[in-house]
mmCIF file as gemmi writes it, N, C-alpha and C atoms, coordinates in Angstrom:
data_model
loop_
_atom_site.group_PDB
_atom_site.id
_atom_site.type_symbol
_atom_site.label_atom_id
_atom_site.label_alt_id
_atom_site.label_comp_id
_atom_site.label_asym_id
_atom_site.label_entity_id
_atom_site.label_seq_id
_atom_site.pdbx_PDB_ins_code
_atom_site.Cartn_x
_atom_site.Cartn_y
_atom_site.Cartn_z
_atom_site.occupancy
_atom_site.B_iso_or_equiv
_atom_site.pdbx_formal_charge
_atom_site.auth_seq_id
_atom_site.auth_asym_id
_atom_site.pdbx_PDB_model_num
ATOM 1 N N . MET Axp A 1 ? 23.466 38.932 64.241 1 0 ? 1 A 1
ATOM 2 C CA . MET Axp A 1 ? 22.072 39.068 63.889 1 0 ? 1 A 1
ATOM 3 C C . MET Axp A 1 ? 21.221 38.417 64.97 1 0 ? 1 A 1
ATOM 4 N N . ASN Axp A 2 ? 20.037 38.855 65.084 1 0 ? 2 A 1
ATOM 5 C CA . ASN Axp A 2 ? 19.134 38.383 66.118 1 0 ? 2 A 1
ATOM 6 C C . ASN Axp A 2 ? 18.486 37.075 65.68 1 0 ? 2 A 1
ATOM 7 N N . ARG Axp A 3 ? 18.485 36.077 66.572 1 0 ? 3 A 1
ATOM 8 C CA . ARG Axp A 3 ? 17.915 34.768 66.248 1 0 ? 3 A 1
ATOM 9 C C . ARG Axp A 3 ? 16.398 34.836 66.067 1 0 ? 3 A 1
ATOM 10 N N . THR Axp A 4 ? 15.761 35.745 66.701 1 0 ? 4 A 1
ATOM 11 C CA . THR Axp A 4 ? 14.313 35.847 66.555 1 0 ? 4 A 1
ATOM 12 C C . THR Axp A 4 ? 13.948 36.346 65.151 1 0 ? 4 A 1
ATOM 13 N N . PHE Axp A 5 ? 14.847 37.06 64.515 1 0 ? 5 A 1
ATOM 14 C CA . PHE Axp A 5 ? 14.612 37.537 63.167 1 0 ? 5 A 1
ATOM 15 C C . PHE Axp A 5 ? 14.9 36.434 62.137 1 0 ? 5 A 1
ATOM 16 N N . LEU Axp A 6 ? 15.844 35.555 62.405 1 0 ? 6 A 1
ATOM 17 C CA . LEU Axp A 6 ? 16.226 34.502 61.464 1 0 ? 6 A 1
ATOM 18 C C . LEU Axp A 6 ? 15.149 33.431 61.312 1 0 ? 6 A 1
ATOM 19 N N . LEU Axp A 7 ? 14.472 33.105 62.395 1 0 ? 7 A 1
ATOM 20 C CA . LEU Axp A 7 ? 13.448 32.066 62.328 1 0 ? 7 A 1
ATOM 21 C C . LEU Axp A 7 ? 12.294 32.462 61.41 1 0 ? 7 A 1
ATOM 22 N N . PRO Axp A 8 ? 11.69 33.63 61.549 1 0 ? 8 A 1
ATOM 23 C CA . PRO Axp A 8 ? 10.611 34.001 60.627 1 0 ? 8 A 1
ATOM 24 C C . PRO Axp A 8 ? 11.114 34.154 59.179 1 0 ? 8 A 1
ATOM 25 N N . LEU Axp A 9 ? 12.346 34.648 59.018 1 0 ? 9 A 1
ATOM 26 C CA . LEU Axp A 9 ? 12.892 34.797 57.674 1 0 ? 9 A 1
ATOM 27 C C . LEU Axp A 9 ? 13.07 33.44 57.006 1 0 ? 9 A 1
ATOM 28 N N . SER Axp A 10 ? 13.584 32.452 57.741 1 0 ? 10 A 1
ATOM 29 C CA . SER Axp A 10 ? 13.766 31.12 57.162 1 0 ? 10 A 1
ATOM 30 C C . SER Axp A 10 ? 12.418 30.47 56.857 1 0 ? 10 A 1
ATOM 31 N N . LEU Axp A 11 ? 11.407 30.685 57.707 1 0 ? 11 A 1
ATOM 32 C CA . LEU Axp A 11 ? 10.068 30.159 57.43 1 0 ? 11 A 1
ATOM 33 C C . LEU Axp A 11 ? 9.473 30.82 56.185 1 0 ? 11 A 1
ATOM 34 N N . LEU Axp A 12 ? 9.711 32.115 56.031 1 0 ? 12 A 1
ATOM 35 C CA . LEU Axp A 12 ? 9.206 32.821 54.856 1 0 ? 12 A 1
ATOM 36 C C . LEU Axp A 12 ? 9.878 32.292 53.583 1 0 ? 12 A 1
ATOM 37 N N . LEU Axp A 13 ? 11.184 32.074 53.617 1 0 ? 13 A 1
ATOM 38 C CA . LEU Axp A 13 ? 11.891 31.535 52.456 1 0 ? 13 A 1
ATOM 39 C C . LEU Axp A 13 ? 11.408 30.117 52.125 1 0 ? 13 A 1
ATOM 40 N N . ALA Axp A 14 ? 11.183 29.299 53.132 1 0 ? 14 A 1
ATOM 41 C CA . ALA Axp A 14 ? 10.685 27.946 52.893 1 0 ? 14 A 1
ATOM 42 C C . ALA Axp A 14 ? 9.294 27.987 52.269 1 0 ? 14 A 1
ATOM 43 N N . LEU Axp A 15 ? 8.476 28.9 52.704 1 0 ? 15 A 1
ATOM 44 C CA . LEU Axp A 15 ? 7.13 29.036 52.165 1 0 ? 15 A 1
ATOM 45 C C . LEU Axp A 15 ? 7.178 29.508 50.705 1 0 ? 15 A 1
ATOM 46 N N . ILE Axp A 16 ? 8.046 30.468 50.406 1 0 ? 16 A 1
ATOM 47 C CA . ILE Axp A 16 ? 8.143 30.984 49.047 1 0 ? 16 A 1
ATOM 48 C C . ILE Axp A 16 ? 8.659 29.907 48.094 1 0 ? 16 A 1
ATOM 49 N N . THR Axp A 17 ? 9.703 29.191 48.484 1 0 ? 17 A 1
ATOM 50 C CA . THR Axp A 17 ? 10.237 28.159 47.603 1 0 ? 17 A 1
ATOM 51 C C . THR Axp A 17 ? 9.245 27.019 47.433 1 0 ? 17 A 1
ATOM 52 N N . GLY Axp A 18 ? 8.461 26.736 48.449 1 0 ? 18 A 1
ATOM 53 C CA . GLY Axp A 18 ? 7.442 25.705 48.332 1 0 ? 18 A 1
ATOM 54 C C . GLY Axp A 18 ? 6.346 26.101 47.37 1 0 ? 18 A 1
ATOM 55 N N . CYS Axp A 19 ? 6.018 27.373 47.282 1 0 ? 19 A 1
ATOM 56 C CA . CYS Axp A 19 ? 4.97 27.841 46.39 1 0 ? 19 A 1
ATOM 57 C C . CYS Axp A 19 ? 5.45 27.898 44.943 1 0 ? 19 A 1
ATOM 58 N N . VAL Axp A 20 ? 6.725 28.148 44.746 1 0 ? 20 A 1
ATOM 59 C CA . VAL Axp A 20 ? 7.249 28.294 43.399 1 0 ? 20 A 1
ATOM 60 C C . VAL Axp A 20 ? 7.43 26.926 42.731 1 0 ? 20 A 1
ATOM 61 N N . SER Axp A 21 ? 7.865 25.925 43.44 1 0 ? 21 A 1
ATOM 62 C CA . SER Axp A 21 ? 8.174 24.621 42.866 1 0 ? 21 A 1
ATOM 63 C C . SER Axp A 21 ? 6.986 23.95 42.189 1 0 ? 21 A 1
ATOM 64 N N . PRO Axp A 22 ? 5.814 23.869 42.808 1 0 ? 22 A 1
ATOM 65 C CA . PRO Axp A 22 ? 4.703 23.201 42.125 1 0 ? 22 A 1
ATOM 66 C C . PRO Axp A 22 ? 4.285 23.901 40.831 1 0 ? 22 A 1
ATOM 67 N N . ALA Axp A 23 ? 4.424 25.209 40.766 1 0 ? 23 A 1
ATOM 68 C CA . ALA Axp A 23 ? 4.051 25.918 39.545 1 0 ? 23 A 1
ATOM 69 C C . ALA Axp A 23 ? 4.971 25.519 38.406 1 0 ? 23 A 1
ATOM 70 N N . ARG Axp A 24 ? 6.265 25.392 38.676 1 0 ? 24 A 1
ATOM 71 C CA . ARG Axp A 24 ? 7.208 24.972 37.638 1 0 ? 24 A 1
ATOM 72 C C . ARG Axp A 24 ? 6.908 23.549 37.191 1 0 ? 24 A 1
ATOM 73 N N . GLU Axp A 25 ? 6.624 22.692 38.16 1 0 ? 25 A 1
ATOM 74 C CA . GLU Axp A 25 ? 6.306 21.298 37.814 1 0 ? 25 A 1
ATOM 75 C C . GLU Axp A 25 ? 5.01 21.232 37.002 1 0 ? 25 A 1
ATOM 76 N N . ARG Axp A 26 ? 4.048 22.055 37.383 1 0 ? 26 A 1
ATOM 77 C CA . ARG Axp A 26 ? 2.78 22.077 36.667 1 0 ? 26 A 1
ATOM 78 C C . ARG Axp A 26 ? 2.992 22.587 35.236 1 0 ? 26 A 1
ATOM 79 N N . ASP Axp A 27 ? 3.804 23.639 35.072 1 0 ? 27 A 1
ATOM 80 C CA . ASP Axp A 27 ? 4.088 24.146 33.728 1 0 ? 27 A 1
ATOM 81 C C . ASP Axp A 27 ? 4.816 23.099 32.893 1 0 ? 27 A 1
ATOM 82 N N . ALA Axp A 28 ? 5.737 22.379 33.505 1 0 ? 28 A 1
ATOM 83 C CA . ALA Axp A 28 ? 6.451 21.326 32.774 1 0 ? 28 A 1
ATOM 84 C C . ALA Axp A 28 ? 5.485 20.21 32.379 1 0 ? 28 A 1
ATOM 85 N N . ALA Axp A 29 ? 4.556 19.88 33.266 1 0 ? 29 A 1
ATOM 86 C CA . ALA Axp A 29 ? 3.576 18.841 32.962 1 0 ? 29 A 1
ATOM 87 C C . ALA Axp A 29 ? 2.649 19.292 31.833 1 0 ? 29 A 1
ATOM 88 N N . ILE Axp A 30 ? 2.289 20.566 31.829 1 0 ? 30 A 1
ATOM 89 C CA . ILE Axp A 30 ? 1.426 21.093 30.765 1 0 ? 30 A 1
ATOM 90 C C . ILE Axp A 30 ? 2.156 21.044 29.431 1 0 ? 30 A 1
ATOM 91 N N . ARG Axp A 31 ? 3.423 21.452 29.431 1 0 ? 31 A 1
ATOM 92 C CA . ARG Axp A 31 ? 4.208 21.408 28.184 1 0 ? 31 A 1
ATOM 93 C C . ARG Axp A 31 ? 4.359 19.973 27.691 1 0 ? 31 A 1
ATOM 94 N N . ALA Axp A 32 ? 4.575 19.035 28.613 1 0 ? 32 A 1
ATOM 95 C CA . ALA Axp A 32 ? 4.713 17.633 28.213 1 0 ? 32 A 1
ATOM 96 C C . ALA Axp A 32 ? 3.401 17.111 27.622 1 0 ? 32 A 1
ATOM 97 N N . ALA Axp A 33 ? 2.276 17.486 28.231 1 0 ? 33 A 1
ATOM 98 C CA . ALA Axp A 33 ? 0.975 17.052 27.712 1 0 ? 33 A 1
ATOM 99 C C . ALA Axp A 33 ? 0.714 17.646 26.323 1 0 ? 33 A 1
ATOM 100 N N . GLU Axp A 34 ? 1.075 18.924 26.133 1 0 ? 34 A 1
ATOM 101 C CA . GLU Axp A 34 ? 0.896 19.545 24.821 1 0 ? 34 A 1
ATOM 102 C C . GLU Axp A 34 ? 1.774 18.866 23.772 1 0 ? 34 A 1
ATOM 103 N N . ARG Axp A 35 ? 2.998 18.5 24.147 1 0 ? 35 A 1
ATOM 104 C CA . ARG Axp A 35 ? 3.897 17.826 23.223 1 0 ? 35 A 1
ATOM 105 C C . ARG Axp A 35 ? 3.339 16.458 22.846 1 0 ? 35 A 1
ATOM 106 N N . LEU Axp A 36 ? 2.798 15.732 23.822 1 0 ? 36 A 1
ATOM 107 C CA . LEU Axp A 36 ? 2.207 14.427 23.529 1 0 ? 36 A 1
ATOM 108 C C . LEU Axp A 36 ? 0.999 14.559 22.608 1 0 ? 36 A 1
ATOM 109 N N . ARG Axp A 37 ? 0.187 15.591 22.845 1 0 ? 37 A 1
ATOM 110 C CA . ARG Axp A 37 ? -0.978 15.824 22.001 1 0 ? 37 A 1
ATOM 111 C C . ARG Axp A 37 ? -0.55 16.142 20.57 1 0 ? 37 A 1
ATOM 112 N N . ALA Axp A 38 ? 0.495 16.952 20.431 1 0 ? 38 A 1
ATOM 113 C CA . ALA Axp A 38 ? 0.992 17.303 19.087 1 0 ? 38 A 1
ATOM 114 C C . ALA Axp A 38 ? 1.56 16.07 18.39 1 0 ? 38 A 1
ATOM 115 N N . ASP Axp A 39 ? 2.287 15.237 19.127 1 0 ? 39 A 1
ATOM 116 C CA . ASP Axp A 39 ? 2.837 14.011 18.533 1 0 ? 39 A 1
ATOM 117 C C . ASP Axp A 39 ? 1.727 13.069 18.085 1 0 ? 39 A 1
ATOM 118 N N . ALA Axp A 40 ? 0.664 12.984 18.874 1 0 ? 40 A 1
ATOM 119 C CA . ALA Axp A 40 ? -0.467 12.124 18.505 1 0 ? 40 A 1
ATOM 120 C C . ALA Axp A 40 ? -1.159 12.657 17.245 1 0 ? 40 A 1
ATOM 121 N N . ALA Axp A 41 ? -1.278 13.979 17.132 1 0 ? 41 A 1
ATOM 122 C CA . ALA Axp A 41 ? -1.895 14.567 15.936 1 0 ? 41 A 1
ATOM 123 C C . ALA Axp A 41 ? -1.035 14.3 14.712 1 0 ? 41 A 1
ATOM 124 N N . LYS Axp A 42 ? 0.282 14.412 14.846 1 0 ? 42 A 1
ATOM 125 C CA . LYS Axp A 42 ? 1.175 14.117 13.72 1 0 ? 42 A 1
ATOM 126 C C . LYS Axp A 42 ? 1.057 12.659 13.297 1 0 ? 42 A 1
ATOM 127 N N . ALA Axp A 43 ? 0.99 11.769 14.273 1 0 ? 43 A 1
ATOM 128 C CA . ALA Axp A 43 ? 0.871 10.342 13.953 1 0 ? 43 A 1
ATOM 129 C C . ALA Axp A 43 ? -0.44 10.061 13.218 1 0 ? 43 A 1
ATOM 130 N N . ARG Axp A 44 ? -1.542 10.681 13.667 1 0 ? 44 A 1
ATOM 131 C CA . ARG Axp A 44 ? -2.822 10.496 12.974 1 0 ? 44 A 1
ATOM 132 C C . ARG Axp A 44 ? -2.75 11.029 11.547 1 0 ? 44 A 1
ATOM 133 N N . TYR Axp A 45 ? -2.116 12.187 11.37 1 0 ? 45 A 1
ATOM 134 C CA . TYR Axp A 45 ? -1.98 12.778 10.037 1 0 ? 45 A 1
ATOM 135 C C . TYR Axp A 45 ? -1.237 11.829 9.108 1 0 ? 45 A 1
ATOM 136 N N . TRP Axp A 46 ? -0.091 11.305 9.553 1 0 ? 46 A 1
ATOM 137 C CA . TRP Axp A 46 ? 0.698 10.433 8.682 1 0 ? 46 A 1
ATOM 138 C C . TRP Axp A 46 ? 0.009 9.099 8.441 1 0 ? 46 A 1
ATOM 139 N N . ASP Axp A 47 ? -0.771 8.625 9.405 1 0 ? 47 A 1
ATOM 140 C CA . ASP Axp A 47 ? -1.559 7.408 9.177 1 0 ? 47 A 1
ATOM 141 C C . ASP Axp A 47 ? -2.607 7.639 8.089 1 0 ? 47 A 1
ATOM 142 N N . LEU Axp A 48 ? -3.258 8.801 8.12 1 0 ? 48 A 1
ATOM 143 C CA . LEU Axp A 48 ? -4.241 9.126 7.08 1 0 ? 48 A 1
ATOM 144 C C . LEU Axp A 48 ? -3.566 9.261 5.717 1 0 ? 48 A 1
ATOM 145 N N . GLN Axp A 49 ? -2.399 9.891 5.69 1 0 ? 49 A 1
ATOM 146 C CA . GLN Axp A 49 ? -1.672 10.026 4.428 1 0 ? 49 A 1
ATOM 147 C C . GLN Axp A 49 ? -1.312 8.656 3.856 1 0 ? 49 A 1
ATOM 148 N N . ALA Axp A 50 ? -0.853 7.752 4.699 1 0 ? 50 A 1
ATOM 149 C CA . ALA Axp A 50 ? -0.475 6.417 4.241 1 0 ? 50 A 1
ATOM 150 C C . ALA Axp A 50 ? -1.701 5.639 3.76 1 0 ? 50 A 1
ATOM 151 N N . ALA Axp A 51 ? -2.849 5.836 4.431 1 0 ? 51 A 1
ATOM 152 C CA . ALA Axp A 51 ? -4.062 5.113 4.041 1 0 ? 51 A 1
ATOM 153 C C . ALA Axp A 51 ? -4.596 5.597 2.697 1 0 ? 51 A 1
ATOM 154 N N . GLN Axp A 52 ? -4.333 6.86 2.34 1 0 ? 52 A 1
ATOM 155 C CA . GLN Axp A 52 ? -4.87 7.414 1.102 1 0 ? 52 A 1
ATOM 156 C C . GLN Axp A 52 ? -3.957 7.198 -0.102 1 0 ? 52 A 1
ATOM 157 N N . LYS Axp A 53 ? -2.774 6.667 0.113 1 0 ? 53 A 1
ATOM 158 C CA . LYS Axp A 53 ? -1.882 6.396 -1.015 1 0 ? 53 A 1
ATOM 159 C C . LYS Axp A 53 ? -2.453 5.273 -1.859 1 0 ? 53 A 1
ATOM 160 N N . PRO Axp A 54 ? -2.307 5.375 -3.165 1 0 ? 54 A 1
ATOM 161 C CA . PRO Axp A 54 ? -2.789 4.276 -4.007 1 0 ? 54 A 1
ATOM 162 C C . PRO Axp A 54 ? -1.917 3.04 -3.801 1 0 ? 54 A 1
ATOM 163 N N . ALA Axp A 55 ? -2.533 1.901 -3.96 1 0 ? 55 A 1
ATOM 164 C CA . ALA Axp A 55 ? -1.797 0.646 -3.803 1 0 ? 55 A 1
ATOM 165 C C . ALA Axp A 55 ? -0.769 0.521 -4.923 1 0 ? 55 A 1
ATOM 166 N N . ALA Axp A 56 ? 0.351 -0.07 -4.604 1 0 ? 56 A 1
ATOM 167 C CA . ALA Axp A 56 ? 1.396 -0.247 -5.604 1 0 ? 56 A 1
ATOM 168 C C . ALA Axp A 56 ? 0.908 -1.226 -6.675 1 0 ? 56 A 1
ATOM 169 N N . LYS Axp A 57 ? 1.079 -0.826 -7.932 1 0 ? 57 A 1
ATOM 170 C CA . LYS Axp A 57 ? 0.653 -1.681 -9.037 1 0 ? 57 A 1
ATOM 171 C C . LYS Axp A 57 ? 1.695 -2.772 -9.248 1 0 ? 57 A 1
ATOM 172 N N . PRO Axp A 58 ? 1.242 -3.979 -9.482 1 0 ? 58 A 1
ATOM 173 C CA . PRO Axp A 58 ? 2.217 -5.026 -9.775 1 0 ? 58 A 1
ATOM 174 C C . PRO Axp A 58 ? 2.864 -4.76 -11.135 1 0 ? 58 A 1
ATOM 175 N N . LYS Axp A 59 ? 4.115 -5.133 -11.245 1 0 ? 59 A 1
ATOM 176 C CA . LYS Axp A 59 ? 4.822 -4.928 -12.509 1 0 ? 59 A 1
ATOM 177 C C . LYS Axp A 59 ? 4.225 -5.838 -13.576 1 0 ? 59 A 1
ATOM 178 N N . PRO Axp A 60 ? 4.068 -5.317 -14.79 1 0 ? 60 A 1
ATOM 179 C CA . PRO Axp A 60 ? 3.493 -6.141 -15.867 1 0 ? 60 A 1
ATOM 180 C C . PRO Axp A 60 ? 4.533 -7.077 -16.484 1 0 ? 60 A 1
ATOM 181 N N . TYR Axp A 61 ? 5.7 -7.136 -15.891 1 0 ? 61 A 1
ATOM 182 C CA . TYR Axp A 61 ? 6.741 -7.996 -16.438 1 0 ? 61 A 1
ATOM 183 C C . TYR Axp A 61 ? 7.612 -8.546 -15.297 1 0 ? 61 A 1
ATOM 184 N N . GLU Axp A 62 ? 8.369 -9.541 -15.621 1 0 ? 62 A 1
ATOM 185 C CA . GLU Axp A 62 ? 9.31 -10.131 -14.677 1 0 ? 62 A 1
ATOM 186 C C . GLU Axp A 62 ? 10.713 -9.913 -15.237 1 0 ? 62 A 1
ATOM 187 N N . VAL Axp A 63 ? 11.656 -9.579 -14.378 1 0 ? 63 A 1
ATOM 188 C CA . VAL Axp A 63 ? 13.024 -9.327 -14.804 1 0 ? 63 A 1
ATOM 189 C C . VAL Axp A 63 ? 13.885 -10.514 -14.388 1 0 ? 63 A 1
ATOM 190 N N . LEU Axp A 64 ? 14.567 -11.108 -15.383 1 0 ? 64 A 1
ATOM 191 C CA . LEU Axp A 64 ? 15.418 -12.263 -15.115 1 0 ? 64 A 1
ATOM 192 C C . LEU Axp A 64 ? 16.845 -11.972 -15.556 1 0 ? 64 A 1
ATOM 193 N N . PRO Axp A 65 ? 17.842 -12.332 -14.726 1 0 ? 65 A 1
ATOM 194 C CA . PRO Axp A 65 ? 19.229 -12.127 -15.139 1 0 ? 65 A 1
ATOM 195 C C . PRO Axp A 65 ? 19.676 -13.251 -16.083 1 0 ? 65 A 1
ATOM 196 N N . LEU Axp A 66 ? 20.425 -12.894 -17.099 1 0 ? 66 A 1
ATOM 197 C CA . LEU Axp A 66 ? 20.976 -13.86 -18.037 1 0 ? 66 A 1
ATOM 198 C C . LEU Axp A 66 ? 22.492 -13.639 -18.049 1 0 ? 66 A 1
ATOM 199 N N . THR Axp A 67 ? 23.238 -14.609 -17.548 1 0 ? 67 A 1
ATOM 200 C CA . THR Axp A 67 ? 24.689 -14.49 -17.464 1 0 ? 67 A 1
ATOM 201 C C . THR Axp A 67 ? 25.313 -14.999 -18.755 1 0 ? 67 A 1
ATOM 202 N N . LEU Axp A 68 ? 26.094 -14.143 -19.392 1 0 ? 68 A 1
ATOM 203 C CA . LEU Axp A 68 ? 26.784 -14.504 -20.626 1 0 ? 68 A 1
ATOM 204 C C . LEU Axp A 68 ? 28.264 -14.729 -20.303 1 0 ? 68 A 1
ATOM 205 N N . PRO Axp A 69 ? 28.816 -15.868 -20.671 1 0 ? 69 A 1
ATOM 206 C CA . PRO Axp A 69 ? 30.22 -16.139 -20.361 1 0 ? 69 A 1
ATOM 207 C C . PRO Axp A 69 ? 31.155 -15.334 -21.278 1 0 ? 69 A 1
ATOM 208 N N . GLU Axp A 70 ? 32.443 -15.456 -21.011 1 0 ? 70 A 1
ATOM 209 C CA . GLU Axp A 70 ? 33.424 -14.806 -21.881 1 0 ? 70 A 1
ATOM 210 C C . GLU Axp A 70 ? 33.303 -15.402 -23.284 1 0 ? 70 A 1
ATOM 211 N N . ARG Axp A 71 ? 33.36 -14.553 -24.312 1 0 ? 71 A 1
ATOM 212 C CA . ARG Axp A 71 ? 33.124 -15.036 -25.665 1 0 ? 71 A 1
ATOM 213 C C . ARG Axp A 71 ? 33.916 -14.194 -26.669 1 0 ? 71 A 1
ATOM 214 N N . THR Axp A 72 ? 34.043 -14.712 -27.849 1 0 ? 72 A 1
ATOM 215 C CA . THR Axp A 72 ? 34.721 -14.012 -28.935 1 0 ? 72 A 1
ATOM 216 C C . THR Axp A 72 ? 33.728 -13.816 -30.066 1 0 ? 72 A 1
ATOM 217 N N . GLU Axp A 73 ? 33.556 -12.561 -30.461 1 0 ? 73 A 1
ATOM 218 C CA . GLU Axp A 73 ? 32.666 -12.227 -31.573 1 0 ? 73 A 1
ATOM 219 C C . GLU Axp A 73 ? 33.456 -11.415 -32.596 1 0 ? 73 A 1
ATOM 220 N N . ASP Axp A 74 ? 33.566 -11.909 -33.802 1 0 ? 74 A 1
ATOM 221 C CA . ASP Axp A 74 ? 34.292 -11.241 -34.885 1 0 ? 74 A 1
ATOM 222 C C . ASP Axp A 74 ? 35.712 -10.847 -34.456 1 0 ? 74 A 1
ATOM 223 N N . GLY Axp A 75 ? 36.382 -11.73 -33.719 1 0 ? 75 A 1
ATOM 224 C CA . GLY Axp A 75 ? 37.752 -11.477 -33.303 1 0 ? 75 A 1
ATOM 225 C C . GLY Axp A 75 ? 37.871 -10.588 -32.074 1 0 ? 75 A 1
ATOM 226 N N . VAL Axp A 76 ? 36.742 -10.188 -31.468 1 0 ? 76 A 1
ATOM 227 C CA . VAL Axp A 76 ? 36.772 -9.341 -30.281 1 0 ? 76 A 1
ATOM 228 C C . VAL Axp A 76 ? 36.418 -10.202 -29.075 1 0 ? 76 A 1
ATOM 229 N N . ILE Axp A 77 ? 37.272 -10.146 -28.042 1 0 ? 77 A 1
ATOM 230 C CA . ILE Axp A 77 ? 37.019 -10.932 -26.826 1 0 ? 77 A 1
ATOM 231 C C . ILE Axp A 77 ? 36.149 -10.084 -25.892 1 0 ? 77 A 1
ATOM 232 N N . HIS Axp A 78 ? 35.004 -10.626 -25.523 1 0 ? 78 A 1
ATOM 233 C CA . HIS Axp A 78 ? 34.084 -9.955 -24.591 1 0 ? 78 A 1
ATOM 234 C C . HIS Axp A 78 ? 34.2 -10.622 -23.229 1 0 ? 78 A 1
ATOM 235 N N . THR Axp A 79 ? 34.223 -9.825 -22.178 1 0 ? 79 A 1
ATOM 236 C CA . THR Axp A 79 ? 34.285 -10.36 -20.811 1 0 ? 79 A 1
ATOM 237 C C . THR Axp A 79 ? 32.905 -10.883 -20.418 1 0 ? 79 A 1
ATOM 238 N N . PRO Axp A 80 ? 32.835 -11.687 -19.349 1 0 ? 80 A 1
ATOM 239 C CA . PRO Axp A 80 ? 31.516 -12.168 -18.897 1 0 ? 80 A 1
ATOM 240 C C . PRO Axp A 80 ? 30.637 -10.982 -18.481 1 0 ? 80 A 1
ATOM 241 N N . THR Axp A 81 ? 29.392 -11.043 -18.857 1 0 ? 81 A 1
ATOM 242 C CA . THR Axp A 81 ? 28.448 -9.969 -18.53 1 0 ? 81 A 1
ATOM 243 C C . THR Axp A 81 ? 27.122 -10.556 -18.077 1 0 ? 81 A 1
ATOM 244 N N . VAL Axp A 82 ? 26.29 -9.678 -17.552 1 0 ? 82 A 1
ATOM 245 C CA . VAL Axp A 82 ? 24.936 -10.068 -17.153 1 0 ? 82 A 1
ATOM 246 C C . VAL Axp A 82 ? 23.963 -9.199 -17.932 1 0 ? 82 A 1
ATOM 247 N N . GLU Axp A 83 ? 23.077 -9.822 -18.651 1 0 ? 83 A 1
ATOM 248 C CA . GLU Axp A 83 ? 22.012 -9.125 -19.379 1 0 ? 83 A 1
ATOM 249 C C . GLU Axp A 83 ? 20.715 -9.351 -18.608 1 0 ? 83 A 1
ATOM 250 N N . TRP Axp A 84 ? 19.825 -8.379 -18.644 1 0 ? 84 A 1
ATOM 251 C CA . TRP Axp A 84 ? 18.551 -8.508 -17.945 1 0 ? 84 A 1
ATOM 252 C C . TRP Axp A 84 ? 17.434 -8.639 -18.962 1 0 ? 84 A 1
ATOM 253 N N . LEU Axp A 85 ? 16.645 -9.685 -18.804 1 0 ? 85 A 1
ATOM 254 C CA . LEU Axp A 85 ? 15.529 -9.938 -19.707 1 0 ? 85 A 1
ATOM 255 C C . LEU Axp A 85 ? 14.218 -9.529 -19.041 1 0 ? 85 A 1
ATOM 256 N N . ARG Axp A 86 ? 13.414 -8.761 -19.76 1 0 ? 86 A 1
ATOM 257 C CA . ARG Axp A 86 ? 12.082 -8.396 -19.276 1 0 ? 86 A 1
ATOM 258 C C . ARG Axp A 86 ? 11.083 -9.311 -19.968 1 0 ? 86 A 1
ATOM 259 N N . ILE Axp A 87 ? 10.442 -10.159 -19.179 1 0 ? 87 A 1
ATOM 260 C CA . ILE Axp A 87 ? 9.484 -11.11 -19.726 1 0 ? 87 A 1
ATOM 261 C C . ILE Axp A 87 ? 8.091 -10.643 -19.325 1 0 ? 87 A 1
ATOM 262 N N . PRO Axp A 88 ? 7.222 -10.332 -20.294 1 0 ? 88 A 1
ATOM 263 C CA . PRO Axp A 88 ? 5.864 -9.876 -19.951 1 0 ? 88 A 1
ATOM 264 C C . PRO Axp A 88 ? 5.081 -10.99 -19.255 1 0 ? 88 A 1
ATOM 265 N N . LEU Axp A 89 ? 4.313 -10.59 -18.261 1 0 ? 89 A 1
ATOM 266 C CA . LEU Axp A 89 ? 3.449 -11.544 -17.556 1 0 ? 89 A 1
ATOM 267 C C . LEU Axp A 89 ? 2.094 -11.595 -18.24 1 0 ? 89 A 1
ATOM 268 N N . ILE Axp A 90 ? 1.552 -12.776 -18.318 1 0 ? 90 A 1
ATOM 269 C CA . ILE Axp A 90 ? 0.234 -12.95 -18.939 1 0 ? 90 A 1
ATOM 270 C C . ILE Axp A 90 ? -0.825 -12.828 -17.833 1 0 ? 90 A 1
ATOM 271 N N . PRO Axp A 91 ? -1.772 -11.945 -18.015 1 0 ? 91 A 1
ATOM 272 C CA . PRO Axp A 91 ? -2.788 -11.753 -16.975 1 0 ? 91 A 1
ATOM 273 C C . PRO Axp A 91 ? -3.718 -12.925 -16.8 1 0 ? 91 A 1
């Protein structure tokens, strides 16, 4: 092949690849910016949802564990158990 033909061809290929690369990078940057914008919108939405939730009501009672040891009732042996007592709170 003729060397005079290879030089312009290689310059043309370098020019074409140089023009294509920034467009791909720009498209990737645009997609990344759109993704960040969408993530920010989702975060704002969930922040608004959390702000509009009603506050948790305090329980009107307190729960206390009561441990009962092993015992015999009417000839029946009961194993140790835990009973839970609900004690109403006075406002």
